[in-house]
C-alpha positions as CSV (number, residue, x, y, z in Angstrom):
1,X,-0.1,0.0,0.0
2,X,2.8,2.6,0.9
3,X,4.5,1.4,-2.5
4,X,1.2,2.4,-4.4
5,X,1.1,5.9,-2.5
6,X,4.6,6.5,-3.3
7,X,4.2,5.9,-6.9
8,X,1.0,7.8,-7.2
9,X,2.9,10.7,-5.7
10,X,6.0,10.6,-7.8
11,X,3.5,10.7,-11.0
12,X,1.9,13.8,-9.3
13,X,5.1,15.7,-9.1
14,X,6.5,14.3,-12.8
15,X,3.2,15.7,-14.1
16,X,3.4,19.2,-12.1
17,X,7.1,19.4,-13.4
18,X,6.4,18.9,-17.1
19,X,3.5,21.7,-16.8
20,X,6.1,24.1,-16.0
21,X,8.0,23.2,-19.4
22,X,4.6,22.9,-21.3
23,X,4.2,26.8,-21.1
24,X,4.0,28.6,-24.4
25,X,6.8,30.4,-26.0
26,X,6.0,33.9,-25.7
27,X,9.1,35.3,-27.4
28,X,11.0,35.5,-30.5
29,X,14.2,37.0,-32.3
30,X,14.4,38.9,-35.1
31,X,17.0,41.1,-37.1
32,X,17.2,44.6,-38.2
33,X,19.0,45.5,-41.4
34,X,18.2,49.2,-41.3
35,X,17.4,51.4,-38.3
36,X,13.7,51.7,-37.5
37,X,11.4,53.8,-35.2
38,X,9.1,51.7,-32.6
39,X,6.9,53.9,-30.5
40,X,9.5,56.8,-29.2
41,X,12.4,54.4,-29.5
42,X,15.0,54.2,-32.5
43,X,16.4,50.5,-32.8
44,X,19.7,50.2,-34.6
45,X,20.6,47.7,-37.0
46,X,21.0,44.4,-35.1
47,X,19.7,41.4,-33.5
48,X,17.0,41.7,-31.1
49,X,14.4,39.3,-29.3
50,X,10.6,40.2,-28.5
51,X,9.0,39.0,-25.3
52,X,5.3,39.4,-24.5
53,X,3.0,37.7,-22.0
54,X,-0.8,36.5,-22.9
55,X,-2.8,36.8,-26.0
56,X,-4.4,39.5,-28.0
57,X,-3.4,43.0,-27.0
58,X,-0.4,42.5,-25.2
59,X,2.8,44.7,-23.9
60,X,6.0,43.7,-25.9
61,X,9.6,44.1,-24.6
62,X,12.2,44.8,-27.3
63,X,15.5,43.2,-26.0
64,X,18.9,43.8,-27.5
65,X,21.2,41.2,-25.4
66,X,19.8,41.2,-21.8
67,X,18.7,45.0,-22.1
68,X,15.3,46.1,-22.6
69,X,15.4,48.9,-25.3
70,X,11.5,49.5,-25.8
71,X,8.3,48.5,-24.5
72,X,5.3,49.0,-26.7
73,X,1.9,47.8,-27.2
74,X,1.1,45.5,-30.0
75,X,-1.7,42.9,-31.3
76,X,-0.5,39.2,-31.1
77,X,-2.2,37.5,-34.1
78,X,-2.2,34.0,-35.7
79,X,-0.3,33.6,-39.1
80,X,-0.8,30.9,-41.6
81,X,2.5,31.2,-43.2
82,X,5.7,29.4,-41.6
83,X,8.2,32.6,-42.7
84,X,10.1,34.9,-40.4
85,X,9.9,38.4,-41.7
86,X,9.8,42.2,-40.4
87,X,7.5,44.6,-42.2
88,X,8.6,48.2,-41.9
89,X,6.6,51.4,-43.4
90,X,7.5,54.4,-44.5
91,X,5.0,57.3,-42.7
92,X,6.7,60.6,-42.8
93,X,10.1,60.0,-43.5
94,X,10.6,57.9,-40.7
95,X,10.9,54.2,-41.2
96,X,8.4,52.6,-38.4
97,X,8.3,49.1,-37.5
98,X,4.8,47.8,-38.1
99,X,4.8,43.9,-37.8
100,X,7.1,40.9,-36.8
101,X,6.2,37.7,-37.9
102,X,7.4,34.5,-36.3
103,X,7.2,31.8,-38.8
104,X,8.0,29.0,-36.2
105,X,5.5,30.2,-33.8
106,X,2.9,31.1,-36.6
107,X,2.5,34.2,-34.8
108,X,2.7,38.2,-35.2
109,X,3.1,41.0,-33.2
110,X,1.4,43.9,-35.1
111,X,2.5,47.4,-33.9
112,X,0.8,50.9,-34.8
113,X,-2.3,49.4,-36.2
114,X,-5.7,50.5,-35.8
115,X,-6.2,47.6,-33.5
116,X,-3.5,49.1,-31.0
117,X,-4.3,52.7,-31.5
118,X,-7.6,52.1,-30.0
119,X,-6.3,51.1,-26.5
């Protein structure tokens, strides 16, 4: 009887541990080849990571290395394509970061859209 309780307890601990690893990955890496504006921050060419919590309307932290260089609102949307891309728009002579597609995640962060402007 003690053995059955021990095995049941061990199984429960294993399931709880696996739940911690099953968390969705709410981050993605991207590279900029030109300087772009996002919010009030100018991002220079280089490698970055975007991290967020939740779904739908999210706050996105843009990191370069371990440093947070910008925090901006975005809309997290599902994508059917499986290609990484960065979409930049030219508004009033400034290159603005409009969208980051994470192909492996099949998700995209949309910035400066009508959805995020209504917040």
